[in-house]
Structure formats: structure tokens, C-alpha cells
N, CA, C, O and the ligand as a Tripos MOL2 file, in Angstrom:
@<TRIPOS>MOLECULE
protein
  257   255    65     0     0
PROTEIN
NO_CHARGES

@<TRIPOS>ATOM
      1 N          77.6330   90.8450  153.4880 N.3       1 MET1
      2 CA         76.6420   90.6020  154.5920 C.3       1 MET1
      3 C          76.4600   92.0040  155.4870 C.2       1 MET1
      4 O          77.3470   92.8110  155.7630 O.2       1 MET1
      5 N          75.4270   92.0390  155.7580 N.am      2 GLU2
      6 CA         74.9970   93.3090  156.4980 C.3       2 GLU2
      7 C          74.6180   93.0070  158.0270 C.2       2 GLU2
      8 O          73.9650   92.0370  158.4120 O.2       2 GLU2
      9 N          75.1280   93.9770  158.7810 N.am      3 LEU3
     10 CA         74.7860   93.6120  160.2210 C.3       3 LEU3
     11 C          73.6330   94.5430  160.6060 C.2       3 LEU3
     12 O          73.5650   95.6820  160.1430 O.2       3 LEU3
     13 N          72.7220   94.0450  161.4610 N.am      4 CYS4
     14 CA         71.6410   94.7670  162.0500 C.3       4 CYS4
     15 C          71.9530   94.9820  163.5150 C.2       4 CYS4
     16 O          72.2330   93.9990  164.2020 O.2       4 CYS4
     17 N          71.9220   96.3400  164.1070 N.am      5 GLU5
     18 CA         72.1240   96.4430  165.4110 C.3       5 GLU5
     19 C          70.7490   96.4670  166.1260 C.2       5 GLU5
     20 O          69.8260   97.2420  165.8720 O.2       5 GLU5
     21 N          70.7650   95.5170  167.0340 N.am      6 LEU6
     22 CA         69.2380   95.3230  167.8790 C.3       6 LEU6
     23 C          69.5700   95.4870  169.2610 C.2       6 LEU6
     24 O          70.7180   95.3810  169.6940 O.2       6 LEU6
     25 N          68.4500   95.7740  170.0270 N.am      7 VAL7
     26 CA         68.4740   95.8860  171.4110 C.3       7 VAL7
     27 C          67.7650   94.8520  172.1280 C.2       7 VAL7
     28 O          66.6370   94.5220  171.7600 O.2       7 VAL7
     29 N          68.3720   94.2730  173.1930 N.am      8 CYS8
     30 CA         67.9100   92.9740  173.8800 C.3       8 CYS8
     31 C          66.4730   93.6140  174.5610 C.2       8 CYS8
     32 O          66.5510   94.6580  175.2080 O.2       8 CYS8
     33 N          65.3730   93.0380  174.4080 N.am      9 PRO9
     34 CA         64.0780   93.4920  175.0630 C.3       9 PRO9
     35 C          64.1400   93.2320  176.6180 C.2       9 PRO9
     36 O          63.3290   93.7380  177.3940 O.2       9 PRO9
     37 N          65.1690   92.4030  177.0100 N.am     10 THR10
     38 CA         65.1200   92.0170  178.3860 C.3      10 THR10
     39 C          66.1910   92.7670  179.2330 C.2      10 THR10
     40 O          65.9390   93.2690  180.3290 O.2      10 THR10
     41 N          67.3680   92.7970  178.6460 N.am     11 CYS11
     42 CA         68.3410   93.5130  179.5210 C.3      11 CYS11
     43 C          68.9720   94.9780  178.7560 C.2      11 CYS11
     44 O          69.8560   95.7050  179.2080 O.2      11 CYS11
     45 N          68.2670   95.1300  177.5550 N.am     12 PHE12
     46 CA         68.5750   96.3050  176.7960 C.3      12 PHE12
     47 C          69.9500   96.6140  176.2980 C.2      12 PHE12
     48 O          70.2840   97.7610  175.9990 O.2      12 PHE12
     49 N          70.8320   95.4680  176.2040 N.am     13 GLU13
     50 CA         72.0700   95.5290  175.8090 C.3      13 GLU13
     51 C          72.1120   95.5770  174.2020 C.2      13 GLU13
     52 O          71.3330   94.8150  173.6290 O.2      13 GLU13
     53 N          72.9160   96.3660  173.4460 N.am     14 ARG14
     54 CA         72.9300   96.3750  172.1880 C.3      14 ARG14
     55 C          73.7780   95.2460  171.6260 C.2      14 ARG14
     56 O          74.8410   94.9300  172.1600 O.2      14 ARG14
     57 N          73.3480   94.7030  170.6530 N.am     15 PHE15
     58 CA         74.2010   93.8040  169.8750 C.3      15 PHE15
     59 C          73.8620   93.7550  168.4500 C.2      15 PHE15
     60 O          72.8580   94.3070  167.9980 O.2      15 PHE15
     61 N          74.7430   93.0600  167.7080 N.am     16 GLU16
     62 CA         74.5560   93.0400  166.1650 C.3      16 GLU16
     63 C          74.4780   91.5680  165.7710 C.2      16 GLU16
     64 O          75.0880   90.6740  166.3560 O.2      16 GLU16
     65 N          73.6810   91.4010  164.7390 N.am     17 VAL17
     66 CA         73.3240   90.0170  164.1760 C.3      17 VAL17
     67 C          73.5810   90.3440  162.6710 C.2      17 VAL17
     68 O          73.6080   91.4690  162.1710 O.2      17 VAL17
     69 N          73.7630   89.1570  162.0500 N.am     18 ALA18
     70 CA         73.7600   89.2840  160.4850 C.3      18 ALA18
     71 C          72.5370   89.1750  159.9300 C.2      18 ALA18
     72 O          71.8000   88.2280  160.2040 O.2      18 ALA18
     73 N          72.2130   90.0960  159.1300 N.am     19 ALA19
     74 CA         70.9200   90.1950  158.4160 C.3      19 ALA19
     75 C          70.9660   89.1220  157.3340 C.2      19 ALA19
     76 O          72.0140   88.7120  156.8370 O.2      19 ALA19
     77 N          69.7860   88.7160  157.0210 N.am     20 PRO20
     78 CA         69.6260   87.6250  156.0530 C.3      20 PRO20
     79 C          69.7290   88.2460  154.5120 C.2      20 PRO20
     80 O          69.2440   89.3490  154.2600 O.2      20 PRO20
     81 N          70.3460   87.5130  153.5900 N.am     21 ASP21
     82 CA         70.6110   88.1600  152.3010 C.3      21 ASP21
     83 C          69.1750   88.5930  151.6490 C.2      21 ASP21
     84 O          68.1290   87.9490  151.7270 O.2      21 ASP21
     85 N          69.3650   89.7470  151.0370 N.am     22 VAL22
     86 CA         68.1940   90.1160  150.4080 C.3      22 VAL22
     87 C          67.6270   89.1800  149.1860 C.2      22 VAL22
     88 O          66.4450   88.8980  148.9920 O.2      22 VAL22
     89 N          68.7020   88.7880  148.4490 N.am     23 GLY23
     90 CA         68.3420   87.9870  147.1570 C.3      23 GLY23
     91 C          67.5790   86.6790  147.4240 C.2      23 GLY23
     92 O          66.6250   86.4020  146.6960 O.2      23 GLY23
     93 N          67.9080   85.9360  148.3280 N.am     24 ASP24
     94 CA         67.1530   84.6420  148.3920 C.3      24 ASP24
     95 C          66.4920   84.4750  149.8400 C.2      24 ASP24
     96 O          66.6470   83.4340  150.4780 O.2      24 ASP24
     97 N          65.7880   85.4930  150.3000 N.am     25 THR25
     98 CA         64.9450   85.4960  151.5790 C.3      25 THR25
     99 C          63.5790   85.9710  151.2290 C.2      25 THR25
    100 O          63.4550   86.8520  150.3770 O.2      25 THR25
    101 N          62.6130   85.4880  151.7850 N.am     26 VAL26
    102 CA         61.3700   85.9750  151.9330 C.3      26 VAL26
    103 C          60.9900   86.6440  153.0950 C.2      26 VAL26
    104 O          60.9260   85.9780  154.1280 O.2      26 VAL26
    105 N          60.7000   87.9510  153.1280 N.am     27 PHE27
    106 CA         60.6320   88.7230  154.2620 C.3      27 PHE27
    107 C          59.1540   88.8920  154.5090 C.2      27 PHE27
    108 O          58.3820   88.7980  153.5550 O.2      27 PHE27
    109 N          58.7200   89.1280  155.6950 N.am     28 PRO28
    110 CA         59.6500   89.2430  156.9820 C.3      28 PRO28
    111 C          60.1600   87.9490  157.2740 C.2      28 PRO28
    112 O          59.6420   86.9370  156.8030 O.2      28 PRO28
    113 N          61.1790   87.9270  158.0480 N.am     29 VAL29
    114 CA         61.7550   86.6090  158.6340 C.3      29 VAL29
    115 C          61.8040   86.7820  160.2290 C.2      29 VAL29
    116 O          62.0620   87.8560  160.7720 O.2      29 VAL29
    117 N          61.5550   85.7140  160.8370 N.am     30 GLU30
    118 CA         61.6520   85.5250  162.2910 C.3      30 GLU30
    119 C          62.6050   84.6290  162.7640 C.2      30 GLU30
    120 O          62.6070   83.5140  162.2430 O.2      30 GLU30
    121 N          63.5190   84.9010  163.7480 N.am     31 HIS31
    122 CA         64.3290   84.0400  164.1720 C.3      31 HIS31
    123 C          64.3780   84.1010  165.7180 C.2      31 HIS31
    124 O          64.4400   85.1470  166.3640 O.2      31 HIS31
    125 N          64.3400   82.7610  166.2650 N.am     32 ASP32
    126 CA         64.6680   82.6390  167.6770 C.3      32 ASP32
    127 C          65.9610   83.0180  168.1140 C.2      32 ASP32
    128 O          66.8980   82.6190  167.4220 O.2      32 ASP32
    129 N          66.2110   83.6970  169.1040 N.am     33 TYR33
    130 CA         67.5360   84.1120  169.5160 C.3      33 TYR33
    131 C          67.6710   84.1230  171.0420 C.2      33 TYR33
    132 O          66.7240   84.5390  171.7100 O.2      33 TYR33
    133 N          68.7560   83.7040  171.6160 N.am     34 ASP34
    134 CA         69.0460   83.6880  172.9520 C.3      34 ASP34
    135 C          70.0320   84.8360  173.1600 C.2      34 ASP34
    136 O          71.0550   84.7820  172.4770 O.2      34 ASP34
    137 N          69.8790   85.9130  174.0350 N.am     35 CYS35
    138 CA         70.7580   86.9440  174.1630 C.3      35 CYS35
    139 C          72.1310   86.4520  174.8430 C.2      35 CYS35
    140 O          72.2070   85.5920  175.7200 O.2      35 CYS35
    141 N          73.0140   87.0380  174.3730 N.am     36 ALA36
    142 CA         74.5720   86.6670  174.6060 C.3      36 ALA36
    143 C          74.7480   87.1990  176.1210 C.2      36 ALA36
    144 O          75.5500   86.6370  176.8670 O.2      36 ALA36
    145 N          74.0050   88.2580  176.5380 N.am     37 VAL37
    146 CA         74.4500   88.7800  177.7250 C.3      37 VAL37
    147 C          73.5290   88.3050  178.8130 C.2      37 VAL37
    148 O          74.0670   87.9320  179.8550 O.2      37 VAL37
    149 N          72.2320   88.2630  178.7250 N.am     38 CYS38
    150 CA         71.2180   87.8550  179.6480 C.3      38 CYS38
    151 C          70.6530   86.3900  179.5510 C.2      38 CYS38
    152 O          70.0400   85.7970  180.4390 O.2      38 CYS38
    153 N          70.9750   85.9300  178.3220 N.am     39 CYS39
    154 CA         70.5760   84.4860  177.9690 C.3      39 CYS39
    155 C          69.0900   84.4270  177.8200 C.2      39 CYS39
    156 O          68.6060   83.3460  177.4850 O.2      39 CYS39
    157 N          68.3590   85.3790  178.0110 N.am     40 ARG40
    158 CA         66.8560   85.2470  177.7030 C.3      40 ARG40
    159 C          66.4870   85.2040  176.2500 C.2      40 ARG40
    160 O          67.0780   85.9400  175.4600 O.2      40 ARG40
    161 N          65.4640   84.3170  175.8170 N.am     41 PRO41
    162 CA         65.1960   83.9680  174.5530 C.3      41 PRO41
    163 C          64.3910   85.2960  174.0250 C.2      41 PRO41
    164 O          63.7150   85.9480  174.8200 O.2      41 PRO41
    165 N          64.4950   85.6560  172.6670 N.am     42 MET42
    166 CA         63.8730   86.7570  172.0650 C.3      42 MET42
    167 C          63.4550   86.2870  170.6930 C.2      42 MET42
    168 O          63.9010   85.2660  170.1710 O.2      42 MET42
    169 N          62.5560   87.1100  170.1300 N.am     43 LEU43
    170 CA         62.2970   86.8810  168.6160 C.3      43 LEU43
    171 C          62.8440   88.0640  167.8560 C.2      43 LEU43
    172 O          62.5910   89.2350  168.1420 O.2      43 LEU43
    173 N          63.6360   87.6540  166.8390 N.am     44 ILE44
    174 CA         64.0980   88.7590  165.9570 C.3      44 ILE44
    175 C          63.4020   88.7200  164.6770 C.2      44 ILE44
    176 O          63.2040   87.6820  164.0450 O.2      44 ILE44
    177 N          63.0230   89.9410  164.2990 N.am     45 VAL45
    178 CA         62.1750   90.0800  163.0910 C.3      45 VAL45
    179 C          62.9030   90.9990  162.2210 C.2      45 VAL45
    180 O          63.1570   92.1700  162.5030 O.2      45 VAL45
    181 N          63.2780   90.2790  160.9470 N.am     46 PHE46
    182 CA         63.8350   91.2030  159.8780 C.3      46 PHE46
    183 C          62.7980   91.4990  158.8580 C.2      46 PHE46
    184 O          62.0250   90.6300  158.4540 O.2      46 PHE46
    185 N          62.7810   92.7810  158.4240 N.am     47 GLU47
    186 CA         61.8800   93.2480  157.3250 C.3      47 GLU47
    187 C          62.8260   94.0080  156.3070 C.2      47 GLU47
    188 O          63.9430   94.4800  156.5190 O.2      47 GLU47
    189 N          62.0860   93.9990  155.1580 N.am     48 ILE48
    190 CA         62.7700   94.6160  153.9400 C.3      48 ILE48
    191 C          62.1850   95.9100  153.8780 C.2      48 ILE48
    192 O          61.0220   96.0540  154.2550 O.2      48 ILE48
    193 N          62.9180   96.9710  153.4020 N.am     49 SER49
    194 CA         62.3640   98.2710  153.0850 C.3      49 SER49
    195 C          61.3990   98.3560  151.7330 C.2      49 SER49
    196 O          61.5050   97.5680  150.7930 O.2      49 SER49
    197 N          60.4910   99.3890  151.7930 N.am     50 PHE50
    198 CA         59.6700   99.4160  150.6860 C.3      50 PHE50
    199 C          60.3540   99.2830  149.2930 C.2      50 PHE50
    200 O          59.9190   98.5790  148.3810 O.2      50 PHE50
    201 N          61.4400  100.0210  149.2450 N.am     51 GLU51
    202 CA         62.2940   99.9040  147.9630 C.3      51 GLU51
    203 C          62.9740   98.4370  147.6550 C.2      51 GLU51
    204 O          63.4010   98.0950  146.5520 O.2      51 GLU51
    205 N          62.9880   97.7380  148.7010 N.am     52 GLY52
    206 CA         63.6300   96.1500  148.6270 C.3      52 GLY52
    207 C          64.9270   96.2770  148.5710 C.2      52 GLY52
    208 O          65.4700   95.4430  147.8460 O.2      52 GLY52
    209 N          65.6700   97.0950  149.1280 N.am     53 ASP53
    210 CA         67.1070   97.2630  149.0660 C.3      53 ASP53
    211 C          67.6870   97.2600  150.5140 C.2      53 ASP53
    212 O          68.8900   97.0830  150.7070 O.2      53 ASP53
    213 N          66.8140   97.4580  151.5070 N.am     54 GLU54
    214 CA         67.4890   97.6820  152.9980 C.3      54 GLU54
    215 C          66.8220   96.7370  153.8560 C.2      54 GLU54
    216 O          65.5910   96.7350  153.9030 O.2      54 GLU54
    217 N          67.5810   95.8500  154.6100 N.am     55 VAL55
    218 CA         67.1030   95.1560  155.7190 C.3      55 VAL55
    219 C          67.0570   95.6620  156.9570 C.2      55 VAL55
    220 O          68.1430   96.0780  157.3600 O.2      55 VAL55
    221 N          66.1350   95.7640  157.7030 N.am     56 SER56
    222 CA         66.1590   96.2430  159.0590 C.3      56 SER56
    223 C          65.5280   95.1670  160.0320 C.2      56 SER56
    224 O          64.6380   94.4000  159.6670 O.2      56 SER56
    225 N          66.0860   95.1800  161.3450 N.am     57 GLY57
    226 CA         65.6400   94.1380  162.0990 C.3      57 GLY57
    227 C          65.3750   94.8030  163.6950 C.2      57 GLY57
    228 O          65.9460   95.7980  164.1410 O.2      57 GLY57
    229 N          64.3890   93.9930  164.3790 N.am     58 PHE58
    230 CA         64.1380   94.4820  165.6690 C.3      58 PHE58
    231 C          64.0310   93.3260  166.4550 C.2      58 PHE58
    232 O          63.8710   92.2680  165.8470 O.2      58 PHE58
    233 N          64.0850   93.3050  167.6690 N.am     59 ALA59
    234 CA         63.9220   92.1510  168.6540 C.3      59 ALA59
    235 C          62.8140   92.5580  169.7300 C.2      59 ALA59
    236 O          62.6540   93.6760  170.2200 O.2      59 ALA59
    237 N          62.1250   91.4580  169.9710 N.am     60 ARG60
    238 CA         61.0740   91.5440  170.9860 C.3      60 ARG60
    239 C          61.1130   90.2910  171.8990 C.2      60 ARG60
    240 O          61.6420   89.2610  171.4820 O.2      60 ARG60
    241 N          60.6060   90.3530  173.0440 N.am     61 GLY61
    242 CA         60.5830   89.3790  173.9360 C.3      61 GLY61
    243 C          59.4000   88.3670  173.6560 C.2      61 GLY61
    244 O          58.3400   88.6950  173.1240 O.2      61 GLY61
    245 N          59.6750   87.2890  174.0200 N.am     62 LEU62
    246 CA         58.6000   86.1050  173.6660 C.3      62 LEU62
    247 C          57.5530   86.3610  174.7780 C.2      62 LEU62
    248 O          57.7680   86.7110  175.9380 O.2      62 LEU62
    249 N          56.3870   86.1120  174.1740 N.am     63 GLY63
    250 CA         55.0480   86.1910  174.9520 C.3      63 GLY63
    251 C          54.5200   87.7140  175.1670 C.2      63 GLY63
    252 O          53.6030   87.9950  175.9390 O.2      63 GLY63
    253 N          55.1760   88.5830  174.4360 N.am     64 GLU64
    254 CA         54.7340   90.0660  174.4250 C.3      64 GLU64
    255 C          53.6460   90.2700  173.4790 C.2      64 GLU64
    256 O          53.1600   91.3920  173.3310 O.2      64 GLU64
    257 ZN         69.6740   90.4510  177.1640 Zn       65 ZN65
@<TRIPOS>BOND
     1     1     2 1
     2     2     3 1
     3     3     4 2
     4     3     5 am
     5     5     6 1
     6     6     7 1
     7     7     8 2
     8     7     9 am
     9     9    10 1
    10    10    11 1
    11    11    12 2
    12    11    13 am
    13    13    14 1
    14    14    15 1
    15    15    16 2
    16    15    17 am
    17    17    18 1
    18    18    19 1
    19    19    20 2
    20    19    21 am
    21    21    22 1
    22    22    23 1
    23    23    24 2
    24    23    25 am
    25    25    26 1
    26    26    27 1
    27    27    28 2
    28    27    29 am
    29    29    30 1
    30    30    31 1
    31    31    32 2
    32    31    33 am
    33    33    34 1
    34    34    35 1
    35    35    36 2
    36    35    37 am
    37    37    38 1
    38    38    39 1
    39    39    40 2
    40    39    41 am
    41    41    42 1
    42    42    43 1
    43    43    44 2
    44    43    45 am
    45    45    46 1
    46    46    47 1
    47    47    48 2
    48    47    49 am
    49    49    50 1
    50    50    51 1
    51    51    52 2
    52    51    53 am
    53    53    54 1
    54    54    55 1
    55    55    56 2
    56    55    57 am
    57    57    58 1
    58    58    59 1
    59    59    60 2
    60    59    61 am
    61    61    62 1
    62    62    63 1
    63    63    64 2
    64    63    65 am
    65    65    66 1
    66    66    67 1
    67    67    68 2
    68    67    69 am
    69    69    70 1
    70    70    71 1
    71    71    72 2
    72    71    73 am
    73    73    74 1
    74    74    75 1
    75    75    76 2
    76    75    77 am
    77    77    78 1
    78    78    79 1
    79    79    80 2
    80    79    81 am
    81    81    82 1
    82    82    83 1
    83    83    84 2
    84    83    85 am
    85    85    86 1
    86    86    87 1
    87    87    88 2
    88    87    89 am
    89    89    90 1
    90    90    91 1
    91    91    92 2
    92    91    93 am
    93    93    94 1
    94    94    95 1
    95    95    96 2
    96    95    97 am
    97    97    98 1
    98    98    99 1
    99    99   100 2
   100    99   101 am
   101   101   102 1
   102   102   103 1
   103   103   104 2
   104   103   105 am
   105   105   106 1
   106   106   107 1
   107   107   108 2
   108   107   109 am
   109   109   110 1
   110   110   111 1
   111   111   112 2
   112   111   113 am
   113   113   114 1
   114   114   115 1
   115   115   116 2
   116   115   117 am
   117   117   118 1
   118   118   119 1
   119   119   120 2
   120   119   121 am
   121   121   122 1
   122   122   123 1
   123   123   124 2
   124   123   125 am
   125   125   126 1
   126   126   127 1
   127   127   128 2
   128   127   129 am
   129   129   130 1
   130   130   131 1
   131   131   132 2
   132   131   133 am
   133   133   134 1
   134   134   135 1
   135   135   136 2
   136   135   137 am
   137   137   138 1
   138   138   139 1
   139   139   140 2
   140   139   141 am
   141   141   142 1
   142   142   143 1
   143   143   144 2
   144   143   145 am
   145   145   146 1
   146   146   147 1
   147   147   148 2
   148   147   149 am
   149   149   150 1
   150   150   151 1
   151   151   152 2
   152   151   153 am
   153   153   154 1
   154   154   155 1
   155   155   156 2
   156   155   157 am
   157   157   158 1
   158   158   159 1
   159   159   160 2
   160   159   161 am
   161   161   162 1
   162   162   163 1
   163   163   164 2
   164   163   165 am
   165   165   166 1
   166   166   167 1
   167   167   168 2
   168   167   169 am
   169   169   170 1
   170   170   171 1
   171   171   172 2
   172   171   173 am
   173   173   174 1
   174   174   175 1
   175   175   176 2
   176   175   177 am
   177   177   178 1
   178   178   179 1
   179   179   180 2
   180   179   181 am
   181   181   182 1
   182   182   183 1
   183   183   184 2
   184   183   185 am
   185   185   186 1
   186   186   187 1
   187   187   188 2
   188   187   189 am
   189   189   190 1
   190   190   191 1
   191   191   192 2
   192   191   193 am
   193   193   194 1
   194   194   195 1
   195   195   196 2
   196   195   197 am
   197   197   198 1
   198   198   199 1
   199   199   200 2
   200   199   201 am
   201   201   202 1
   202   202   203 1
   203   203   204 2
   204   203   205 am
   205   205   206 1
   206   206   207 1
   207   207   208 2
   208   207   209 am
   209   209   210 1
   210   210   211 1
   211   211   212 2
   212   211   213 am
   213   213   214 1
   214   214   215 1
   215   215   216 2
   216   215   217 am
   217   217   218 1
   218   218   219 1
   219   219   220 2
   220   219   221 am
   221   221   222 1
   222   222   223 1
   223   223   224 2
   224   223   225 am
   225   225   226 1
   226   226   227 1
   227   227   228 2
   228   227   229 am
   229   229   230 1
   230   230   231 1
   231   231   232 2
   232   231   233 am
   233   233   234 1
   234   234   235 1
   235   235   236 2
   236   235   237 am
   237   237   238 1
   238   238   239 1
   239   239   240 2
   240   239   241 am
   241   241   242 1
   242   242   243 1
   243   243   244 2
   244   243   245 am
   245   245   246 1
   246   246   247 1
   247   247   248 2
   248   247   249 am
   249   249   250 1
   250   250   251 1
   251   251   252 2
   252   251   253 am
   253   253   254 1
   254   254   255 1
   255   255   256 2
@<TRIPOS>SUBSTRUCTURE
     1 MET1         2 RESIDUE 1 A MET
     2 GLU2         6 RESIDUE 1 A GLU
     3 LEU3        10 RESIDUE 1 A LEU
     4 CYS4        14 RESIDUE 1 A CYS
     5 GLU5        18 RESIDUE 1 A GLU
     6 LEU6        22 RESIDUE 1 A LEU
     7 VAL7        26 RESIDUE 1 A VAL
     8 CYS8        30 RESIDUE 1 A CYS
     9 PRO9        34 RESIDUE 1 A PRO
    10 THR10       38 RESIDUE 1 A THR
    11 CYS11       42 RESIDUE 1 A CYS
    12 PHE12       46 RESIDUE 1 A PHE
    13 GLU13       50 RESIDUE 1 A GLU
    14 ARG14       54 RESIDUE 1 A ARG
    15 PHE15       58 RESIDUE 1 A PHE
    16 GLU16       62 RESIDUE 1 A GLU
    17 VAL17       66 RESIDUE 1 A VAL
    18 ALA18       70 RESIDUE 1 A ALA
    19 ALA19       74 RESIDUE 1 A ALA
    20 PRO20       78 RESIDUE 1 A PRO
    21 ASP21       82 RESIDUE 1 A ASP
    22 VAL22       86 RESIDUE 1 A VAL
    23 GLY23       90 RESIDUE 1 A GLY
    24 ASP24       94 RESIDUE 1 A ASP
    25 THR25       98 RESIDUE 1 A THR
    26 VAL26      102 RESIDUE 1 A VAL
    27 PHE27      106 RESIDUE 1 A PHE
    28 PRO28      110 RESIDUE 1 A PRO
    29 VAL29      114 RESIDUE 1 A VAL
    30 GLU30      118 RESIDUE 1 A GLU
    31 HIS31      122 RESIDUE 1 A HIS
    32 ASP32      126 RESIDUE 1 A ASP
    33 TYR33      130 RESIDUE 1 A TYR
    34 ASP34      134 RESIDUE 1 A ASP
    35 CYS35      138 RESIDUE 1 A CYS
    36 ALA36      142 RESIDUE 1 A ALA
    37 VAL37      146 RESIDUE 1 A VAL
    38 CYS38      150 RESIDUE 1 A CYS
    39 CYS39      154 RESIDUE 1 A CYS
    40 ARG40      158 RESIDUE 1 A ARG
    41 PRO41      162 RESIDUE 1 A PRO
    42 MET42      166 RESIDUE 1 A MET
    43 LEU43      170 RESIDUE 1 A LEU
    44 ILE44      174 RESIDUE 1 A ILE
    45 VAL45      178 RESIDUE 1 A VAL
    46 PHE46      182 RESIDUE 1 A PHE
    47 GLU47      186 RESIDUE 1 A GLU
    48 ILE48      190 RESIDUE 1 A ILE
    49 SER49      194 RESIDUE 1 A SER
    50 PHE50      198 RESIDUE 1 A PHE
    51 GLU51      202 RESIDUE 1 A GLU
    52 GLY52      206 RESIDUE 1 A GLY
    53 ASP53      210 RESIDUE 1 A ASP
    54 GLU54      214 RESIDUE 1 A GLU
    55 VAL55      218 RESIDUE 1 A VAL
    56 SER56      222 RESIDUE 1 A SER
    57 GLY57      226 RESIDUE 1 A GLY
    58 PHE58      230 RESIDUE 1 A PHE
    59 ALA59      234 RESIDUE 1 A ALA
    60 ARG60      238 RESIDUE 1 A ARG
    61 GLY61      242 RESIDUE 1 A GLY
    62 LEU62      246 RESIDUE 1 A LEU
    63 GLY63      250 RESIDUE 1 A GLY
    64 GLU64      254 RESIDUE 1 A GLU
    65 ZN65       257 GROUP 0 **** ****
């Protein structure tokens, strides 16, 4: 399992989340997530690289 490092869009704390498995996931994937530091909700989006072998993620605030 791969970890993606993300930055909370509200408090800008860095945190890691487990990336979805490449094999059985249809990308892009969106997850609702509550920040462990500031408890604000965010949307995490996982994308697959063009080569199809690397997952990257980013977080954005809801309503942006
Ligand atoms: Zn936060």
C-alpha cells in the first residue's frame, strides 16, 4: 500500500493517507475526509499517472 502526502486546505498541516490500489480502482477517485488536526472537511482526489503506475493525491476544501 502506498501513502500519499497531502496538505490540509484549511490548516495547511501535512498528513498521509493510504492511496487506493491501482489494480482495482477506477481513477480519479474522490474521498470525503475530515482533517485530523482541524477537523474541517475536505475532498481528497486521487489520480493515476499517464503511465498508469503511480497514484498521486491532493486535497481541496469543500465549496471551493
Ligand atoms: Zn486541517
